N, C-alpha and C positions, 0 to 999 in steps of 0.2 A: 383220411377216414372220416366219414360223417356219422353223426349220431353217437349214442352212448355205447361203449363197448361192454358187452355182457357175457361173452363166451371166451374164456381164457384158458391156456394151458401153462402151468408153471413147472419148470424143470430144476431139479437139484440132483447132485450125485450122492452116493452112499459114502460113509466114512471108510477109510482103508488104512492099513498099517503103513508107516513111513517106508518100510522095506518092501512093500508090495510091488510086484511087477505084473503086467498083464492087464486084464480088463477090470473095469470098475462099473458098478451098477449105476444107471441113470434112470430116474423116475420122473414122469410127468403127471401132474394131477390136473384133471380136466374139470373146470368149473363153469356152470351156467348161473350167473349171479352168485348168490351165497351158497349154492348147492353143489356138492361134489357129485359129478356125473360119471367119472371113470378114472382109470389109472393106466398110463402107458409105461412101458419099461424097455430098456435096451442096455447095451454095453458100450462104453467108450474105453479106448486104450489109455493106460496110465501115461501121461506126458506125450500122448500121441497126436494125431492129426485128423481124427474122424468125428469129432464132436458135432461140427456143423452138419456133415453128411448124415450122421445118426439121427439128429433132431429132425431134419428134413424128411427122412425116411419114416420115422415114427409118426410124425404128424400127417404126412401125405397118405400113408397106408391106413390110418385109423378111421373108424366110423364117425369120429368127431370132426374130421377135417372140414366138412361143408359149413359147419357153424362156428368154427374157431375164428375169432376176430383179432387176437393178439397172443403173443408168446412172451412170457416172463422167464428170465434166467436168474438164478441165484449165483451171480458172479459171471465174469467173462470167460472163465475156464472151468472145465470139469476134469476129474481124474488127475489132479495135480495141474499140469500146464498143457492140457488139451484145449487150446484156445478156440473159441467160437468166432467165426468170421461173421460179424453182425450184418454187414452189408449183403453178403452172399445169402445168409439165412433169410433176411427180409426180401431179397429179390426172388429167391426160390419159392417162398410161401406166399408172397404178395400181401402180407399183413405186417402190422407193426411188431417190432421186437424190442424189449426193454430189459436191460441188465439192471438188477437191483442189489444194493449193498447197504447194510446198516451203517457202516462207517466208511469214511474215505480211505481207500486202499493206499498202502505205501508203494507208490509207483517206482520209486528209486530202487527199493528192494526187489520188486518184481522184475524190473529191467535187468538188474545185476544177475539175478537167478537165471533169467532166460538167456542172457547173452553169454554167461560163463558156465552154466551147468546143464542146460537142456539142449538136446539135439534139435536143430531147426529153430533155435531160439530167436535168431534175428528176424525170421519171417513172422514168428508169433508175436514178437515185440512190435513189429510194424503194424500188425492188425490192431493191437491195443492202442498204439500211438495214434493211428488214423482216426480213432473215435474221439480223441481229445479227452480232457479231464471229465471226471464224473461231476454231475450237476446236482446240487441239493434241491429236493422237492418233496413235499408231503412227509417230512421226517426221515427220509432215506436219501441215498445217493444213486443216481441213475446214469446210464449211457443208453442211447436210443437210436432207432432207425425207423423211419416211417410214421412218427408221431411227434407233435409239438411238445414243448415242455409243459405247456398248460394242459394239453390232453393227457400227458403222462401223469401229471399231478392228479387229475380227475380219476384216471384209471387206478392209481395207487390208493387213493382215498376210498374209492368204491369197494375195493377188495381187501382193504386192511381192516379186518373185523376185530381181531384180538391183538392189538398193538400196531406198530408201524409197518410190519412186513405183510404184504398181500397174502391172503389165505391160500391161494394156489401154491405159493412158494413154501409157506409154513407146512402145508400138508405133504408136499413132495419131500421135504426135508425129513419129516417124521416117518413117513413110509419107507424111504430109502434107508434111514438109520435102523428102523425096526427090522427090516429084511436082512440087512448086512450083519447086525450085531445081536439079533434076537429080541431086542427092544430098543425103542428110541431113547436117547439119553440126553441130548443137549437141545436147548431151545433153538428154533430156526433163526 
């Protein structure tokens, strides 16, 4: 990808009760530079297998598709352990995809949970393992497809207006929480 990335969609899921089964709200906030341009929403199955397909569909069908230059994800999984296939998402959309986390995840705990508690956990763990460890850059940790670490750092810094987390992710988090719970409660 050449030039500066200015049009980004950030995705996060809504909070849900630990006992919840079924669908979980997924929100995408569409940004052009520092300006919120729109919001996308869909559903992912709790601990399911449709996160990648849902994101591809939401982005591909949206009026924002032509201008979208990168996708940011608040974590590698939505709706519990509905793991995104980063390589497939990057290939389907043809643009960089970056997973962002404030802290280094505990991959040993994730591995144990997937292998011993989640249906299809081996396949999901393989998707995570294939990406390798998260890399520190610009005050956060990332996994990426289609963008260099240097380019990822530039992207994070460009969109991190209020703290270390990029604004498209912060907004998606707040909107998803507000819709699901009636008001947003926790910082992104």
